[in-house]
C-alpha positions as CSV (number, residue, x, y, z in Angstrom):
1,M,11.0,58.7,11.2
2,N,9.5,55.7,13.1
3,T,7.1,58.0,14.9
4,K,5.8,59.4,11.6
5,I,5.3,55.9,10.2
6,V,3.4,54.8,13.4
7,T,1.3,58.0,13.3
8,L,0.4,57.5,9.6
9,A,-0.5,53.8,10.1
10,L,-2.7,54.7,13.1
11,S,-4.4,57.4,11.1
12,L,-5.1,55.0,8.2
13,F,-6.4,52.4,10.7
14,L,-8.8,54.9,12.3
15,S,-9.9,56.2,9.0
16,N,-10.7,52.7,7.7
17,A,-12.5,51.8,11.0
18,A,-14.6,55.0,10.8
19,F,-15.4,54.2,7.1
20,A,-16.4,50.6,8.0
21,Q,-18.5,51.9,10.9
22,E,-20.2,54.5,8.7
23,E,-21.0,51.7,6.2
24,K,-22.7,49.6,8.9
25,K,-24.8,52.6,9.9
26,N,-26.0,53.1,6.3
27,P,-27.4,49.8,5.0
28,M,-29.9,51.6,2.8
29,T,-29.6,51.9,-1.0
30,F,-32.0,53.4,-3.5
31,S,-32.5,52.7,-7.2
32,G,-34.9,53.3,-10.0
33,Y,-35.9,52.2,-13.5
34,V,-37.9,53.8,-16.3
35,E,-38.8,52.2,-19.6
36,T,-40.9,54.0,-22.2
37,Y,-41.9,52.4,-25.5
38,F,-43.7,52.7,-28.8
39,Q,-44.9,49.8,-30.9
40,Y,-47.0,49.3,-34.0
41,D,-49.0,46.1,-34.7
42,A,-49.6,45.6,-38.4
43,N,-53.1,44.4,-37.6
44,N,-53.7,47.8,-35.9
45,P,-56.6,46.7,-33.6
46,E,-59.0,49.6,-32.9
47,T,-58.7,49.1,-29.1
48,N,-55.0,49.9,-29.3
49,T,-54.5,46.9,-27.0
50,R,-52.3,43.9,-27.8
51,P,-53.7,40.4,-27.6
52,S,-54.9,39.2,-24.2
53,F,-51.9,36.9,-23.6
54,I,-49.5,39.9,-23.7
55,Y,-49.0,41.7,-20.4
56,S,-45.8,43.7,-21.0
57,H,-45.7,46.4,-23.7
58,N,-49.3,45.7,-24.3
59,R,-50.4,49.1,-25.8
60,N,-50.3,49.6,-29.6
61,N,-49.7,52.7,-31.7
62,E,-48.9,55.0,-28.8
63,V,-46.0,56.2,-26.7
64,N,-46.4,54.7,-23.2
65,L,-44.7,53.8,-20.0
66,N,-44.1,50.1,-19.6
67,L,-42.6,50.3,-16.1
68,G,-41.5,53.1,-13.8
69,L,-40.0,51.8,-10.6
70,L,-38.5,53.2,-7.4
71,K,-36.9,50.8,-5.0
72,A,-35.4,50.9,-1.5
73,I,-33.2,48.1,-0.2
74,Y,-32.2,47.5,3.4
75,D,-29.3,45.0,3.7
76,T,-27.3,43.9,6.7
77,E,-25.6,40.7,7.7
78,L,-28.7,39.4,9.4
79,V,-31.7,41.3,8.0
80,R,-32.9,42.2,4.5
81,A,-35.9,44.2,3.2
82,N,-37.1,45.4,-0.2
83,L,-39.8,47.9,-1.0
84,A,-40.5,48.9,-4.6
85,L,-43.4,51.0,-5.9
86,A,-44.2,51.1,-9.6
87,A,-46.6,52.4,-12.4
88,G,-47.0,51.7,-16.1
89,S,-48.9,49.5,-18.5
90,Y,-47.1,46.5,-17.1
91,M,-48.5,47.2,-13.7
92,N,-52.0,47.9,-15.1
93,A,-52.1,44.5,-16.9
94,N,-50.5,42.3,-14.3
95,Y,-51.9,43.7,-11.1
96,S,-55.5,44.3,-12.3
97,A,-56.9,41.7,-9.9
98,E,-55.3,43.3,-6.8
99,P,-57.3,45.7,-4.7
100,G,-56.5,49.4,-4.0
101,V,-52.9,50.5,-3.5
102,L,-51.6,46.9,-3.9
103,K,-51.9,47.5,-7.7
104,N,-48.7,49.7,-7.4
105,V,-46.6,47.5,-5.0
106,Y,-44.0,45.9,-7.2
107,E,-42.1,44.3,-4.3
108,A,-42.3,44.4,-0.5
109,N,-40.6,41.8,1.6
110,V,-38.5,41.3,4.7
111,G,-36.1,38.5,5.5
112,F,-33.8,37.3,8.2
113,K,-30.8,35.0,8.4
114,V,-31.7,31.9,10.3
115,L,-28.2,30.7,11.2
116,K,-25.3,33.1,11.6
117,N,-22.8,30.7,10.1
118,Q,-25.0,29.4,7.3
119,N,-26.4,31.1,4.2
120,L,-30.0,30.2,5.2
121,W,-32.7,32.8,5.0
122,I,-36.5,33.1,5.6
123,T,-38.2,35.8,3.5
124,A,-41.9,36.8,3.5
125,G,-44.0,39.4,1.6
126,I,-44.5,40.3,-2.0
127,L,-41.7,38.6,-3.9
128,P,-40.3,38.4,-7.5
129,S,-41.4,35.1,-9.1
130,H,-39.3,32.1,-8.6
131,I,-40.3,30.9,-12.1
132,G,-38.6,31.8,-15.4
133,F,-35.5,33.7,-16.6
134,E,-37.2,36.9,-17.7
135,S,-38.2,39.7,-15.4
136,A,-40.4,42.8,-15.8
137,V,-37.2,45.0,-15.9
138,G,-36.5,44.9,-19.6
139,A,-33.0,46.2,-19.3
140,D,-32.1,42.9,-17.5
141,C,-33.5,40.8,-20.4
142,I,-32.0,39.9,-23.8
143,T,-35.0,41.0,-25.7
144,L,-37.2,44.1,-25.7
145,T,-40.5,42.2,-25.1
146,R,-41.0,39.1,-23.1
147,S,-41.6,35.6,-24.4
148,I,-45.0,34.0,-24.3
149,I,-43.9,31.6,-21.5
150,A,-42.8,34.5,-19.4
151,E,-46.0,36.5,-20.0
152,N,-48.2,33.5,-19.0
153,S,-46.4,32.4,-15.9
154,P,-46.1,34.5,-12.7
155,Y,-44.0,37.7,-12.7
156,F,-44.6,38.1,-8.9
157,E,-46.0,36.2,-5.9
158,A,-46.9,36.7,-2.3
159,G,-46.0,34.3,0.5
160,A,-43.0,33.1,2.4
161,K,-39.9,31.2,1.4
162,I,-36.8,29.6,2.9
163,T,-33.6,29.7,0.9
164,Y,-30.3,28.0,1.4
165,V,-27.1,28.7,-0.6
166,S,-24.2,26.3,-0.4
167,P,-20.8,27.6,0.8
168,S,-19.4,27.2,-2.8
169,G,-22.3,29.2,-4.2
170,Q,-23.0,26.5,-6.8
171,W,-26.3,25.3,-5.3
172,E,-29.3,27.3,-4.2
173,F,-32.6,25.8,-3.0
174,S,-35.8,27.5,-2.0
175,G,-39.1,26.1,-0.7
176,L,-42.2,28.4,-1.0
177,Y,-45.6,28.8,0.6
178,L,-47.7,31.0,-1.7
179,N,-51.1,32.7,-1.9
180,G,-51.7,31.6,-5.4
181,W,-50.6,31.9,-9.1
182,Q,-49.4,35.5,-9.5
183,R,-51.5,36.9,-6.7
184,I,-50.9,39.1,-3.7
185,Q,-54.3,38.6,-2.2
186,R,-55.8,35.1,-2.3
187,V,-58.9,34.5,-4.4
188,D,-62.1,35.0,-2.3
189,G,-63.4,31.6,-1.2
190,N,-60.0,29.9,-1.5
191,T,-58.7,28.5,1.8
192,T,-55.9,26.4,0.4
193,P,-52.3,27.6,0.1
194,A,-50.0,26.8,-2.9
195,F,-46.5,25.6,-2.8
196,G,-43.4,25.8,-4.9
197,H,-39.7,25.0,-5.1
198,Q,-36.6,26.4,-6.9
199,L,-33.3,24.6,-7.4
200,I,-30.4,26.5,-9.0
201,Y,-27.2,24.8,-10.0
202,K,-24.1,26.7,-11.3
203,P,-21.5,24.2,-12.4
204,T,-19.3,27.0,-13.6
205,N,-19.6,30.8,-13.6
206,R,-20.7,30.6,-17.2
207,I,-23.6,28.2,-16.8
208,T,-26.8,28.4,-14.7
209,L,-29.4,25.6,-14.6
210,N,-32.8,26.1,-12.9
211,S,-35.8,23.9,-11.9
212,S,-38.9,25.6,-10.5
213,S,-42.4,24.3,-9.7
214,F,-45.9,25.4,-8.6
215,I,-48.5,23.2,-7.0
216,G,-51.9,24.5,-5.9
217,N,-55.4,25.6,-6.6
218,D,-56.0,29.2,-7.8
219,K,-59.8,29.1,-7.7
220,P,-62.5,29.1,-4.9
221,D,-62.7,25.9,-3.0
222,D,-66.1,24.9,-4.5
223,V,-64.6,24.8,-8.0
224,R,-61.2,23.6,-6.9
225,Q,-58.9,22.6,-9.8
226,R,-55.4,21.6,-8.7
227,R,-52.6,22.9,-10.9
228,Y,-49.2,21.4,-11.4
229,F,-46.5,23.4,-13.2
230,H,-42.8,23.0,-13.9
231,D,-40.3,25.4,-15.4
232,F,-36.8,24.5,-16.5
233,Y,-34.3,26.8,-18.0
234,G,-30.6,27.1,-18.7
235,Q,-28.4,30.2,-19.2
236,F,-25.1,29.8,-21.0
237,E,-22.3,32.3,-21.6
238,L,-20.8,30.6,-24.6
239,T,-18.1,33.2,-25.1
240,S,-17.4,36.7,-23.8
241,K,-19.6,38.0,-26.6
242,V,-22.3,35.3,-27.0
243,K,-25.1,34.4,-24.5
244,L,-27.7,31.6,-24.9
245,M,-30.9,31.1,-22.9
246,A,-33.5,28.4,-23.3
247,G,-36.5,27.5,-21.2
248,F,-39.3,24.9,-21.2
249,D,-42.6,25.1,-19.3
250,L,-45.1,22.3,-18.7
251,G,-48.4,22.4,-16.8
252,W,-51.4,20.3,-15.9
253,E,-54.7,21.3,-14.3
254,E,-57.7,19.2,-13.3
255,N,-60.4,19.7,-15.9
256,S,-63.1,19.6,-13.1
257,S,-63.3,19.9,-9.4
258,Q,-61.4,17.0,-7.8
259,G,-61.4,15.3,-11.3
260,D,-59.1,12.6,-12.5
261,Q,-58.6,14.1,-16.0
262,Y,-56.1,16.9,-16.7
263,N,-55.7,19.7,-19.2
264,K,-52.2,20.2,-20.3
265,W,-50.3,23.2,-21.7
266,Y,-46.6,23.8,-22.6
267,G,-44.2,26.2,-24.2
268,A,-40.6,26.8,-25.0
269,S,-38.3,29.7,-25.8
270,V,-34.8,29.9,-27.1
271,M,-32.9,33.2,-27.5
272,T,-29.3,34.2,-28.1
273,Q,-27.5,37.6,-27.8
274,I,-24.3,38.6,-29.7
275,A,-22.2,41.6,-28.6
276,I,-21.2,43.2,-31.9
277,T,-19.4,46.1,-30.2
278,D,-19.2,47.5,-26.6
279,K,-22.3,49.4,-27.4
280,L,-24.3,47.3,-29.9
281,N,-26.0,44.0,-29.2
282,L,-28.1,41.8,-31.5
283,A,-30.5,39.1,-30.3
284,V,-32.8,36.5,-31.9
285,R,-35.6,34.5,-30.3
286,A,-37.7,31.5,-31.4
287,E,-40.7,30.3,-29.3
288,Y,-43.7,28.0,-29.3
289,Y,-46.7,27.8,-27.0
290,Q,-49.7,25.4,-26.9
291,D,-52.8,25.6,-24.7
292,K,-55.5,23.8,-26.6
293,K,-57.9,23.6,-23.6
294,G,-57.5,27.3,-22.7
295,V,-56.2,26.8,-19.1
296,I,-54.0,29.9,-19.3
297,I,-54.8,31.5,-22.7
298,V,-58.5,31.4,-23.7
299,T,-59.2,31.9,-27.4
300,G,-62.7,30.5,-27.9
301,T,-61.6,29.0,-31.2
302,P,-61.8,25.3,-32.2
303,D,-58.1,24.5,-31.9
304,G,-57.4,26.7,-28.9
305,F,-54.1,28.5,-28.6
306,E,-51.1,27.2,-30.6
307,T,-48.6,29.8,-31.7
308,Y,-45.1,30.0,-33.1
309,G,-43.1,33.2,-32.5
310,A,-39.8,34.7,-33.8
311,S,-38.1,38.1,-33.1
312,L,-35.0,40.0,-34.0
313,N,-33.6,42.6,-31.5
314,S,-31.0,45.3,-31.5
315,D,-29.7,47.2,-28.4
316,Y,-27.7,50.4,-28.5
317,R,-26.2,51.6,-25.3
318,I,-26.3,55.4,-25.5
319,G,-24.8,55.8,-22.0
320,S,-23.6,53.6,-19.2
321,N,-27.2,53.3,-17.9
322,L,-29.3,54.2,-20.9
323,V,-30.3,51.7,-23.6
324,W,-32.2,52.2,-26.9
325,R,-33.8,49.0,-28.1
326,M,-35.7,48.0,-31.3
327,E,-37.5,44.7,-32.1
328,V,-39.4,43.1,-34.9
329,K,-41.6,40.2,-33.8
330,N,-44.0,37.9,-35.6
331,F,-46.6,35.5,-34.2
332,S,-48.1,32.8,-36.3
333,S,-51.1,30.9,-34.9
334,K,-53.1,27.9,-36.0
335,D,-56.4,29.7,-35.5
336,A,-57.3,33.3,-36.5
337,I,-57.0,34.9,-33.1
338,Y,-55.5,38.3,-33.8
339,V,-58.0,41.2,-34.1
340,K,-57.7,43.4,-37.1
341,Q,-58.9,46.9,-37.7
342,G,-62.5,46.8,-38.8
343,G,-63.3,43.7,-36.7
344,G,-61.8,40.9,-38.7
345,T,-59.2,38.4,-37.4
346,A,-55.9,37.0,-38.7
347,N,-53.5,34.2,-38.1
348,E,-50.5,36.4,-38.1
349,S,-49.4,39.3,-35.9
350,L,-46.4,41.4,-37.0
351,V,-45.2,44.0,-34.5
352,L,-42.5,46.7,-34.6
353,S,-41.3,48.0,-31.2
354,T,-38.8,50.5,-29.8
355,S,-38.0,51.5,-26.2
356,L,-35.8,53.7,-24.1
357,A,-34.7,52.3,-20.7
358,V,-32.7,53.9,-18.0
359,K,-31.5,52.4,-14.6
360,F,-30.4,54.8,-11.8
């Protein structure tokens, strides 16, 4: 009897050891994401393109691909790497300034652990942005479309960062050296790097507070205009069924090369999601954005860009990894900046959207 027990224990030990060894030999994982959409703008612009400050889901009155993504992840105790290639209207709009095949590189970076006994990493390459609580992957966001502050701050960046996570996991700090404001390749004639920081604090597992910044010039040296930008947001799980997210962005940029006057812009977004059932979620969003001097959003109108927005969303989970989403959203602007069919303009923009998103 004892011999059988010893044999069984030894077999289990060897089996677990072989399994652990096999896991170490296979640090690669693969994933994908596809999001298709259709939306109708009541202004029905003849170009079938949404206003210039919209970069995700920016095609009107047609079925289109917002983002199709394939990703490979290499992850060991001391080395990490990510490579993701993508296509879709999101990529066309956000990567239009990048040359050649860089237009389809969603993410490509490698990192290493600096100290074996500390959670301290250095990572370099094409990275997800350290700014904002919304990403390009819609299924990870509360709403179908992105807020104005998300659309008009970086979705991605290129450079290097050093990141430290405290032993408790409550604090995370990153310092960044960047090529520019949402750029893989630096602007021609620009010899100055940009810098940023990110500080994340999680006082409980239901609350996340974030502070992020960007400092740098995103123009050629001979027309240098230094930009200062700060993003603050909070994520709150109020109950097991209710989530709340709120963010505020504030930026300044020199109004002339090496000038002492600054143009300012700012925006805010608040959204909440309620789980009605295991499969059905509802969400509402309210937002505001002002850029009167046209630093980020150029309108060519007397009062510049000043817009209020509101949206109502519903998500229905068809399967464990498949979501059908619907959204009605309205923008109301001070100036008539929305193009209508026939060439006129309007102060309002009402949009109906629907999407199917799958993660695998």
